[in-house]
C-alpha positions as CSV (number, residue, x, y, z in Angstrom):
1,M,55.8,54.5,125.2
2,T,55.8,54.4,128.7
3,A,53.0,55.3,130.8
4,A,54.0,59.3,131.9
5,S,53.3,60.5,135.3
6,T,50.3,61.8,136.5
7,N,50.8,65.6,135.2
8,D,51.5,67.3,138.2
9,D,53.7,69.7,136.5
10,A,52.9,68.8,132.9
11,N,51.4,72.6,132.3
12,P,53.0,75.1,133.8
13,E,51.9,77.5,131.8
14,G,48.4,76.6,133.0
15,T,46.1,79.2,133.9
16,E,45.3,79.6,137.7
17,E,41.3,78.5,137.2
18,E,43.1,75.2,135.4
19,R,45.5,74.4,138.3
20,E,42.4,75.1,141.0
21,E,40.5,72.8,138.9
22,C,43.0,70.2,139.4
23,R,43.8,70.9,142.6
24,V,39.9,69.8,143.4
25,L,40.3,67.1,141.3
26,R,43.1,65.3,143.2
27,E,41.3,66.2,146.7
28,L,38.2,64.4,145.1
29,R,40.0,61.4,144.3
30,E,41.1,61.2,148.0
31,T,38.1,61.8,149.4
32,P,36.1,59.0,148.1
33,E,33.7,58.9,150.7
34,I,31.8,62.3,149.4
35,L,30.4,60.6,146.5
36,G,29.5,57.3,148.4
37,L,27.4,59.8,150.3
38,I,25.7,61.1,147.8
39,A,25.2,57.6,146.0
40,D,23.5,56.2,149.0
41,W,21.5,59.7,149.7
42,K,17.6,59.3,149.4
43,G,16.3,62.6,150.8
44,A,15.9,65.9,148.8
45,E,19.1,67.3,147.1
46,L,18.5,70.4,149.0
47,G,19.0,68.5,152.2
48,L,22.0,66.3,150.9
49,Q,23.7,69.9,150.2
50,S,23.4,71.0,153.6
51,R,25.0,68.0,154.8
52,L,27.9,67.8,152.5
53,R,28.8,70.9,153.1
54,R,29.1,71.2,157.0
55,Q,31.6,68.2,156.4
56,F,33.5,69.4,152.8
57,P,34.5,72.3,151.9
58,D,32.1,74.3,149.5
59,A,34.2,73.6,146.1
60,L,34.5,69.9,146.4
61,V,30.5,69.6,147.0
62,R,30.3,71.0,143.9
63,A,32.8,68.8,142.3
64,A,31.6,65.8,144.0
65,M,27.4,66.6,143.2
66,S,28.5,67.8,139.5
67,L,30.5,64.3,139.1
68,H,27.9,62.0,140.6
69,E,25.3,63.5,138.1
70,L,27.7,63.1,135.1
71,R,28.2,59.7,135.9
72,K,24.7,58.8,135.6
73,R,24.3,60.9,132.6
74,A,27.6,58.8,130.9
75,A,25.7,55.3,131.2
76,S,24.6,55.4,127.8
77,K,27.5,56.1,126.5
78,F,30.4,53.9,128.9
79,T,30.0,50.8,130.9
80,R,32.1,51.9,133.8
81,S,30.6,55.2,133.9
82,T,30.2,54.9,137.7
83,E,33.7,54.6,138.4
84,M,34.9,57.1,135.5
85,W,36.2,60.8,135.6
86,F,34.2,63.3,133.8
87,D,33.5,67.4,133.3
88,R,30.6,68.6,131.3
89,R,31.9,68.8,128.1
90,G,34.3,66.1,127.8
91,M,31.5,64.2,128.5
92,E,29.5,65.6,125.8
93,Q,31.7,65.5,123.8
94,S,33.2,62.5,124.2
95,T,32.9,59.1,121.8
96,A,30.7,56.4,122.7
97,E,32.2,53.4,123.9
98,P,31.1,51.0,121.2
99,V,31.8,53.4,118.8
100,A,35.9,54.3,119.7
101,R,36.0,50.8,120.2
102,H,34.7,50.2,116.4
103,K,37.2,53.2,115.2
104,A,40.4,51.6,117.0
105,R,40.3,48.6,115.4
106,R,41.6,50.2,112.3
107,F,45.1,51.5,114.4
108,K,48.0,49.7,115.4
109,E,51.3,50.1,116.9
110,S,51.5,53.6,118.5
111,V,49.1,56.2,118.0
112,W,49.0,60.2,119.3
113,D,45.2,60.9,120.2
114,L,44.8,64.7,119.6
115,C,42.2,67.1,121.8
116,S,41.5,63.6,124.1
117,G,39.7,65.6,126.2
118,I,38.2,62.8,129.1
119,G,39.9,59.9,127.2
120,G,36.9,58.1,125.7
121,D,39.0,57.1,122.4
122,S,42.4,57.3,124.1
123,I,40.8,54.4,126.4
124,A,39.7,52.4,123.1
125,L,43.0,53.0,121.3
126,A,45.2,51.7,124.1
127,E,43.6,48.3,123.9
128,H,45.6,48.0,120.6
129,C,47.9,50.5,120.8
130,Q,50.3,52.5,122.7
131,V,49.1,55.6,123.4
132,T,50.2,59.0,123.5
133,A,47.0,61.6,124.6
134,I,47.4,65.1,124.2
135,D,45.2,68.1,125.5
136,L,45.7,71.4,126.5
137,N,43.9,71.4,129.3
138,P,45.8,69.5,132.6
139,A,42.6,68.5,134.1
140,S,41.3,66.6,130.9
141,C,44.8,64.8,130.7
142,L,44.5,63.9,134.8
143,R,41.0,62.6,134.1
144,T,42.4,60.6,131.1
145,E,44.8,58.8,133.3
146,W,42.5,57.9,136.0
147,N,39.7,56.9,133.4
148,A,42.7,54.5,131.6
149,E,43.2,53.3,135.0
150,V,39.6,52.2,135.4
151,Y,39.6,50.0,131.8
152,G,43.0,48.6,132.6
153,V,44.9,50.3,130.1
154,R,47.1,52.8,132.1
155,D,50.1,50.8,131.0
156,R,49.6,51.5,127.4
157,L,48.8,55.3,127.5
158,Q,50.8,58.4,128.3
159,T,49.4,61.9,128.5
160,R,50.9,65.2,127.5
161,C,49.4,68.7,128.5
162,A,50.1,70.9,125.1
163,D,48.5,72.8,122.3
164,V,48.2,70.1,119.1
165,L,49.0,72.9,116.8
166,A,52.1,73.5,118.5
167,L,53.5,70.1,118.3
168,G,56.5,69.8,115.5
169,E,57.1,65.9,116.2
170,L,53.6,64.3,115.2
171,G,54.1,61.9,112.5
172,G,53.0,58.0,112.1
173,L,49.4,57.6,113.2
174,V,46.6,60.4,114.5
175,H,43.3,60.3,116.0
176,I,41.8,63.6,116.4
177,D,39.0,65.3,117.9
178,P,38.7,68.9,117.3
179,D,36.4,70.9,120.0
180,R,33.5,71.6,118.7
181,R,32.4,74.2,121.1
182,V,34.9,76.7,121.2
183,G,33.0,80.3,120.8
184,T,29.1,78.8,120.9
185,E,26.4,78.1,123.0
186,G,26.2,74.5,121.6
187,K,28.1,72.5,118.7
188,A,29.2,73.9,115.7
189,S,28.0,73.0,112.9
190,R,30.5,73.9,110.3
191,I,34.1,72.6,110.6
192,E,35.0,76.2,109.8
193,N,34.5,76.4,113.3
194,Y,36.0,73.7,114.5
195,V,39.2,74.1,116.7
196,P,41.8,72.9,114.9
197,G,40.1,74.4,111.6
198,V,40.4,72.7,108.0
199,P,44.1,74.9,107.6
200,E,45.3,72.9,110.2
201,L,43.6,69.6,110.0
202,L,45.0,69.0,106.9
203,D,48.2,70.2,107.6
204,L,48.3,67.4,109.9
205,M,47.0,64.7,107.0
206,S,50.2,65.6,105.3
207,R,52.7,65.3,108.1
208,C,51.3,61.4,109.4
209,R,51.4,58.4,107.6
210,G,47.6,58.0,108.3
211,G,44.6,58.5,110.3
212,A,41.3,59.7,111.0
213,I,39.4,63.0,112.0
214,K,35.8,62.8,114.4
215,V,34.0,65.4,112.9
216,G,30.2,66.0,113.1
217,P,27.4,63.7,111.5
218,A,25.2,66.5,110.3
219,S,28.8,69.2,109.9
220,N,29.6,70.0,106.5
221,F,32.7,67.8,105.6
222,G,31.5,67.4,102.1
223,G,34.6,68.4,99.6
224,K,36.7,69.7,102.7
225,F,38.9,66.6,102.4
226,P,39.8,65.3,99.4
227,N,41.2,61.7,99.0
228,T,40.1,60.5,102.3
229,E,36.7,57.6,103.4
230,I,34.5,59.7,105.4
231,E,32.4,57.0,107.6
232,L,29.4,57.4,109.0
233,I,28.7,55.9,112.0
234,S,25.4,54.8,113.9
235,L,25.3,53.5,117.2
236,S,21.2,52.1,118.3
237,G,19.7,53.9,115.3
238,E,21.4,57.3,115.9
239,C,24.3,59.0,113.8
240,K,26.9,59.5,116.1
241,E,29.7,60.7,114.1
242,A,31.8,60.8,110.6
243,T,34.8,60.0,110.9
244,V,37.4,61.2,107.9
245,W,40.1,58.7,107.4
246,F,43.1,59.4,105.5
247,G,46.4,57.8,104.1
248,E,46.9,54.5,105.0
249,L,44.0,54.1,107.0
250,A,41.3,55.1,104.4
251,G,39.4,52.5,102.6
252,R,39.4,52.3,99.1
253,Q,35.7,53.4,98.8
254,P,34.9,57.9,99.2
255,F,31.8,56.8,101.4
256,R,31.3,54.1,104.2
257,A,28.0,53.6,106.3
258,T,28.9,51.4,109.7
259,V,25.8,50.3,111.8
260,L,26.0,49.6,115.3
261,P,25.7,47.2,117.3
262,S,25.4,44.8,114.5
263,G,28.8,46.4,113.2
264,E,27.4,45.8,109.5
265,T,29.3,48.5,107.2
266,I,28.5,49.2,103.3
267,S,30.8,51.4,101.2
268,G,31.2,53.0,97.8
269,H,29.9,56.5,95.9
270,P,26.7,57.9,96.1
271,L,26.7,57.7,92.5
272,D,27.8,54.4,91.6
273,A,23.5,52.8,92.2
274,V,20.2,54.1,91.1
275,A,17.5,52.3,92.8
276,I,14.4,51.7,90.9
277,Q,11.3,53.8,91.9
278,A,8.1,51.6,92.5
279,P,4.8,51.8,94.2
280,L,4.0,51.2,98.0
281,G,4.9,47.2,98.3
282,R,3.9,44.8,101.6
283,Y,6.6,46.5,103.5
284,L,8.1,50.1,103.9
285,F,11.8,50.3,105.0
286,D,13.1,53.2,106.6
287,P,17.1,53.4,106.0
288,D,19.3,53.9,108.6
289,P,20.7,57.9,109.5
290,A,24.2,56.5,108.5
291,V,23.1,55.2,105.4
292,V,21.4,58.5,104.7
293,R,24.1,60.7,105.6
294,A,26.5,58.8,103.6
295,G,24.5,58.9,100.5
296,L,24.6,55.3,100.0
297,T,20.5,54.8,100.1
298,D,20.3,53.4,96.7
299,L,23.5,51.1,97.3
300,V,21.7,49.5,100.2
301,A,18.6,49.1,98.1
302,Q,20.3,47.4,95.5
303,Q,22.1,45.3,97.9
304,L,18.4,44.4,99.8
305,G,16.5,43.7,96.8
306,L,14.3,46.8,97.7
307,N,13.0,49.6,95.6
308,R,12.5,53.7,96.3
309,L,9.3,55.2,96.6
310,D,10.1,58.6,95.2
311,G,13.7,60.4,94.0
312,A,13.3,62.8,96.9
313,E,12.2,60.7,99.2
314,E,14.8,57.6,101.0
315,Y,12.0,55.5,102.6
316,L,12.5,52.2,100.5
317,T,9.7,49.3,99.3
318,G,9.4,45.8,98.9
319,D,7.1,42.9,98.9
320,N,9.5,40.6,101.1
321,L,11.2,40.5,104.8
322,V,14.7,41.4,104.5
323,S,17.2,40.7,107.7
324,S,19.5,44.0,107.6
325,G,20.4,46.6,110.4
326,F,20.5,48.5,107.2
327,V,16.4,49.6,107.7
328,Q,14.0,49.6,110.0
329,T,10.8,47.7,108.9
330,F,6.8,48.2,108.4
331,E,4.3,46.3,107.4
332,V,2.0,48.5,105.6
333,L,-2.0,48.4,106.2
334,A,-3.0,51.6,104.4
335,E,-2.0,54.1,102.1
336,L,-3.8,57.0,102.4
337,A,-4.2,60.5,100.9
338,N,-2.1,63.1,103.0
339,N,-5.5,64.9,104.7
340,E,-5.8,64.8,108.0
341,Q,-9.7,63.6,107.8
342,A,-8.4,60.6,105.8
343,L,-6.3,59.6,108.5
344,R,-8.6,60.2,111.4
345,A,-11.3,58.2,109.8
346,W,-9.0,55.2,109.0
347,L,-7.5,55.4,112.7
348,R,-11.1,55.3,114.3
349,T,-11.7,51.8,112.8
350,S,-8.0,50.8,113.9
351,D,-6.5,48.6,117.0
352,F,-3.8,51.8,117.7
353,G,-3.9,53.0,120.8
354,Q,-0.4,54.8,120.6
355,V,1.4,56.0,117.5
356,E,5.1,57.0,116.6
357,I,4.6,59.6,113.9
358,K,7.8,59.5,111.3
359,C,8.4,61.9,108.3
360,R,11.9,63.1,106.7
361,H,11.1,65.7,104.0
362,I,7.1,66.1,104.5
363,P,7.0,68.9,107.5
364,I,4.9,67.9,110.0
365,Q,3.9,69.2,113.9
366,A,4.2,65.3,115.3
367,E,3.1,66.0,119.0
368,T,0.0,68.6,117.7
369,L,-1.2,66.0,115.1
370,R,-1.3,63.3,117.8
371,K,-3.6,65.3,120.0
372,R,-6.2,65.2,117.1
373,L,-6.3,61.5,116.1
374,P,-8.2,59.3,117.7
375,L,-6.6,56.0,119.0
376,P,-9.6,53.7,120.5
377,G,-7.2,50.6,120.4
378,N,-4.5,49.0,122.7
379,Q,-1.9,48.2,120.0
380,R,1.2,50.1,118.9
381,G,1.0,51.7,115.4
382,V,3.3,54.0,113.2
383,V,2.0,56.8,110.8
384,I,4.3,57.8,108.2
385,F,4.7,60.7,106.2
386,A,6.1,59.8,102.9
387,R,6.6,61.2,99.5
388,I,5.0,58.2,97.0
389,G,5.4,58.6,92.9
390,G,5.8,62.6,93.4
391,K,3.0,63.1,95.9
392,S,2.8,63.4,99.8
393,R,1.0,60.5,101.3
394,I,0.1,59.0,104.3
395,V,1.2,55.2,105.5
396,C,-0.3,53.4,108.3
397,A,1.9,50.5,109.6
398,R,3.0,48.3,111.9
399,R,6.9,48.1,113.6
400,V,8.1,44.7,112.4
401,A,11.0,43.4,114.9
402,S,14.3,42.5,113.2
403,I,14.4,38.8,111.8
C-alpha cells in the first residue's frame, strides 16, 4: 500500500461539527507561533488567554490551549508527545508507545488498524508493516497522519474515514481498538458496551487470518473469545491492557502475562500449576498485576521457586531473593496480628518515617490509617495487610531493589 493524501474529502458525510474540528486543526497546524507563545509563557493562564485572544480567533486559542495541555499529559505515553496531535478522548484511550510497539512485533506485511483514534497503534504497526488506519472521525484521521509524520512512518500508512462496521473488504491481519467510552462518563467496564460489540468482533475474527483486539484489563473478557490467546500487558507495574490474539497470531496457551519495559513474558493455563502454601518467609513477593489478572500467579510461583501465603491471597513468599520482573520484593521485618494497636506499638520502635500501605483482599482505609500511625524515624517502610494461612495479618517490611 502507499500513503493516502490528507483526508480533505475523505468523509463527506461527516457532521458539521467534525468539519469545523478539521478546519480548526488545519488552521492550528498552519499557525505554530501560537503554540510557541503558550510554551514560552511564564505568567498566569488568565493573562495568557487574554493576550492570545487579542491576536488569534477564540476557536484557535481554545484548540491551542487544549493541545498544549494534552501534549504535557501524554508525555508518560509517548516519547514525542510535544510534537504530536491529540484530542482528549483520543489521548486517554490511546495505547502507550511501549505497549503498542510490543504488540506490533507480532504483525507483518500489511495490517488494518480499526478505530485508530490518534494513531498510537498505527504508528507502531507502521514501523513493521504497511498500515491502513480506519476511523469514523475525519479529525482523528488527520491526527493519525500528522502523528505518523512525527515518527517518520507516514510513507507506510494510509488513512480512511469510514465506519468499520460497514467495511466489506476486510481480511488479512487486523488490529482493533473498540470505543470504550460510548454513552458513558468514563470507560465502559463491560465488553458488551464496546463499539463494535462482541457479535461484530466475533464476525471480524471469522473474516480475518488473524489479529488483535484491544480490551480493558479489568473488563469481562473471560469466555467471550473462544480459541484465542489473551495477553495481559503491564507497564511499570500498572496493567494497561488485555490483548485478545486470534487466528494465526494467537499463541498456543490461553493466557499470557507480559511485563514492560523488561519484556518478561509467561504463558499457560491458570489450572496448569498449583503453588505450595507456606508460612511467611524472609521475603514477601507481590506479583505484577498482569500476572494476577492473567490468572498465572501459581505458574510464576512455581517458576521462581516461591510459595503462596494463602489460597485466597496472591502474595508469595520465600527465603531467597529472586530476579524477576514478575514480582516486587519486600524484606520482612515483622509479622503482626491484624490489630492497629500492635502495629502502632511496633512502629514506635522502628526507623520508619513514612510508610506505603498495601493490601489486596483486606479492606483498609489507607490514608485514614496512615494519619494515626507513629512514624518516628526517617526511613521508608511498607505495611502490608495480607491473608496468611487463613488469617488476616500485618507484615512490616522494606522494599528490595531489583537484583
